[in-house]
N, C-alpha and C positions, 0 to 999 in steps of 0.2 A: 470323187476319185478314191479308189481303194488302195491302201498302202499296207505293205508288210515291212516290219522293222527288224533289221539285222543287229543282234546284240549279244553275240556268243560270249559267254563267260563274264559278262559285265552288267547283266540286268539284275536289279534296277539301278543300283547306286552309281555304276560306272558307265551308264548309258545316257548321258545328258541329252543328246539329240532325240533319242527315243522318248525320254520322259517329256521333253518339251512338246513334241508332236502329239503325244497322248493327252497332255493337259490342255494345250491351246490350239491344236490344229483343227481345221474345219473338215478334214478328210476322214473317211471311214477306215479305221485300222482293223485289218482282217486277221492279223497274226503278228506275234513277236517270235523271232527265231533265236533260240538260246539253248544250247545243249545241256547246260547245267540245271536250268529250271523248267525244261520241257515237261509237259504233262500237267502243269499248273496253269493258272490264269493270271492276267495282269492284276486283277482285283485281290489276289492272294498276297501281293507285294506292295501295291500302291492304292491309295484311296483318292476319291474325287477326281478320277481321270477316266478316260474311255477304257472299257474292259475289252479283252480279246484273249483268245487261247495262245499259249506259248508252246511252240513246236520245235523239233530238233533240226529239221532240214527244210530246204526250199520245196522239196517234193510234198511235204505235209501242209503247205500253205494253200488255202482255197484260192479261188479266182481273184486276181489282183491286177492293178494297173502299174504300180511302181514298187520297187524294192528300195528301201532307204537304208544306207549304212548309218545305224543309230548310235554308233560309238564314236567318241572323240578322244582317242588316246593321246598321251603326251607325245608331241612330235608329229602326230597325224599320219603315221605310216600304215601301209596296207599289210594285213596279216594273210599269209598264203592259205591259212586254213579256211578263209572265207571264199576262196576262189570258186569252189563248186556251187555254192549258193548264188553267187553273182552271175556266173556263167549260166546256171540253171534258170535264173530269172530272165536273162536276156533271151535264152532259147525259147522261153514261153511267150516272148514278145512283149515283156514288161520293161518299162523304162527303169533306169537306176539313178538314184540321187546319192551323191557322196560328198561329204564335207571334209574329206581327208586332204592333207597337203599333197599326197601322192595321187596324181590324176589318173583315174581309171580309164579315161578316154585314150590315154597314151599307151595303154596295154594292148598289144597286138591281138591277143585272143579275144578280149572283150570288144575291141573295135570291130573285129570281124563278125562276132555274134550280133552286135548292134546293127551292122550294115545288112547282114543276111535276113534278120528278122524285123527290120524296119522299126527299131526302137531307139530311144535317146539315152545317152549317158550324160547326166548333168553334174559336172565337177563344180560344186557350188563355190569352192574357194578360188577358182580361176578368175583373176581380176580383169576388168576391161583393159584394152591395149592403149587407150588414148588418155590415160590419167596424166595429170600435171601437178606441179607444186601448188600450194595454196596461194591465193591472192590476198588472204587476210581480210575477207569481207564478211565472214560469218557473223561477227558481232553487229553488223548493220541490218540483219534481217529483222522483220517485224515480229516474228513468232517468239514466244518465250521458250528457250531451249533448256531442257532438263536432262542432265547426264547422270546415269547410274555409274558409280565408281565402287571399287572394292578394296578391302584389306588384303585380298588374296584372290587367286583363281577359284572357281567353283564355290562361290559363296552366295550365288543367287542373283546376279546382275540381270541376266536375261529374264528370269522369273519376275523380278521386281519391275522391270521395264514393262512387261506384258500386263502385270497387275495395275500399274499406274495408268497405262493407256485405257484399259477396260474401265477402271474406276472413274477416270476423267470423262470418258464418253458417257458413262451412266449418269453423270451430273449434267450432261448436255453440253460439255465443252467440246470444241473442235480440236481433237487431238490426233496427231499422227505419230507413227513409229519410225525410227531410223535404225534399221538392223545392221549390226557390224560383225556378227558371227554366223557360222554356218546354220545353226538352228533358227535364228531369227530370220535369216534370208529365206530359208525353206518355208517358214510360217507366213512371211510377208509376200513371197513370190518374187521379190526384187531386193536389190541392195548389193553392197560390196563387203566381202569378208576382209577386214582390215589387216589381219595378221599375215596375209599372203601378198600384200601390196609392197612394192619397193619403198623403202623407208622415206625417201625424199617426197614421195607422192601420197603418203598415207593421210596427212592433214588435208591435202587437196581433195582426196577421195571423200573425206567427211564433209568438207565444204560443198562439194558437188551434190551430195545427197541432201544436205540441208536446203540448198537453193532449189532443188527439185520439189521439195515439200514445204516451202515457206508459206504457202497459201493457208496452212493450218495456223490456229492461234497458239497451240502448244505442240512442241516437238519433243518426244521422249527418246533419247539416244541410248542404245544398248552399249554399256561399257564392256571393256575387255581387260583381263589381267589385273595388275595392281602396280601402283607407282613404286612399291617397295619389293616387287618380285625380282629375283636375281636374273631371270631369263626374259620376262615379258614386259618389263617396265617401259621399254621403248614403244611398244604398241599403245600402252596406256597413255603415255605422254602425247603421242600423235593424236589420239582421240580427244584428249583434254584440250590441246591447243587448236586442233582443227575445228572443233565445235564452238570454242569460245562461249561456253555455256553460261546461262544466267543463274542456274541453280544446280546443286549436286545432291544426290541421295547416296549415302554411304552404306554399302552392304557388307555384312560380316556373318560368320557362323559362330554361334555361341560355343565357347570352350576352345576354339582354335587359337593356338598361341605360337605355332610354327608354320612355315610355308609348306603347302601341300606339294609333295613330291620333292621337296628340297628341305627336309626336316632339320638339317643342320643350321638353318637360318631361322632365328626367332622373329616373330612379328612384333613390331613396336606397339606400344599402347594405342588403342583406337583414337584417343584424343590427339596424339601426335600425328597419326596418319591423316586425320581430318584436317589438322592445321597445315600439313604438307600439301594436300590437295588444294586447299584454299590459297596458299601462298603461290603455288605454281600456276594455277589458273588466273589468280589475281594479277600476275605480271602482265597479262594481256587485256583483261577486262574484269570488272568487279564481279565476284562470285563467292557464294558461301554454301556450306552444307546446310540444307534446310530440313532434312529428315534422314532417318536411318531405317534400314531393313535388316532384321536379324533372323537368321535361320535357327529356330529353336526346336527342330524336329526331335533332337535327342533328349529333350527335357520334358518333365511332366508339366502340367498347366501352371501350377503354383510357382515352380522354379522358372518357367518361361517368363512369367510376368515380372518376377524379380530381376531376371537377366535383362529384360527390356527396359526396366526403370534405370538400372545401372548403365546400360548402353546409352540411353537417351541423355542421362546426366553427363556422360563422358564426352559426347559429341555436341552437347548443348542444343539439342533439337529433338522433336518428337520422333519416337522410334516404335516400330511394330514388326511383327512377323506377318508378312502379307498373305501367306497361305493360311495361317492359323487364326489371325485376328482381323484380317482386312487391312487396307492401306489408305482408308479415307482420310485419316488425320494428316497424313503426309501430303495428300492432294490439297487439303485445306491450307497447309503451310506453303505450298507452291503458289496457290491462288493469292494468299495474303502477303507474300513476300514484298518488301518495300520496292 
């Protein structure tokens, strides 16, 4: 399937969904649409991902099957400056995938275009209508459940989850992924975006996904938000308690000491955050932080290794940058956990 990624003004650093599809997707990315970086290529901005041209409008995109909204802004709202690109894609008969909180299928113009040109709008964040509260049975499943958790938003939980799944499968382990965010659901093709679920049903949604996948020996759950985030901690708690995970992998960005987008709030020391996660999860089932993932992209190699040593000591677990140094030692820690 041929995908184009909409990322106006946000590529690459502010386009998490676009980056995730470029790095982990099985689809052919034919173009990225971004007015600010048009004329360059993905490889001019990112390494070790699919390459593609960057263009300024939908008209400059070659033949495609799907336009993906590759941006995940705070609040997930639609930007009217994207309208012509989305309408243009639908007019060409291309499907549209959107992870926004604002559903594109509810837009009269887009719905009419989709109906006229026989194409689909997939609002990835729209939850199933038959969700219920948790039954509290997640801790009884046979699979080993590993949850990625974070010190903050945008610290690499989805990336770490994908790297863990790939590394586990490379070892011959029977590993499945439980996606909980819009990018993870697009990559997997299935799942529930937890931050759009009614709060009473969020833990039940996690439980449902685990039960659907419990035939695997290992289940790696994509975490969301942070337990110390002033806006998103409720989502994090629901995932933590809905999964009743056996092990946690704590994700952090080197040098980050305030909450992204809420800079008046300082982040507690990572050791305190690790203890908080273990305490909250341990109220339901024994659980510990068995590894850490640290984003060291802003550091040189020598400083990155020093930062990883400090981080590992702080959380009392093996730590790595999964993109830079691989994640095998964390998989070993998961396999060898008591």
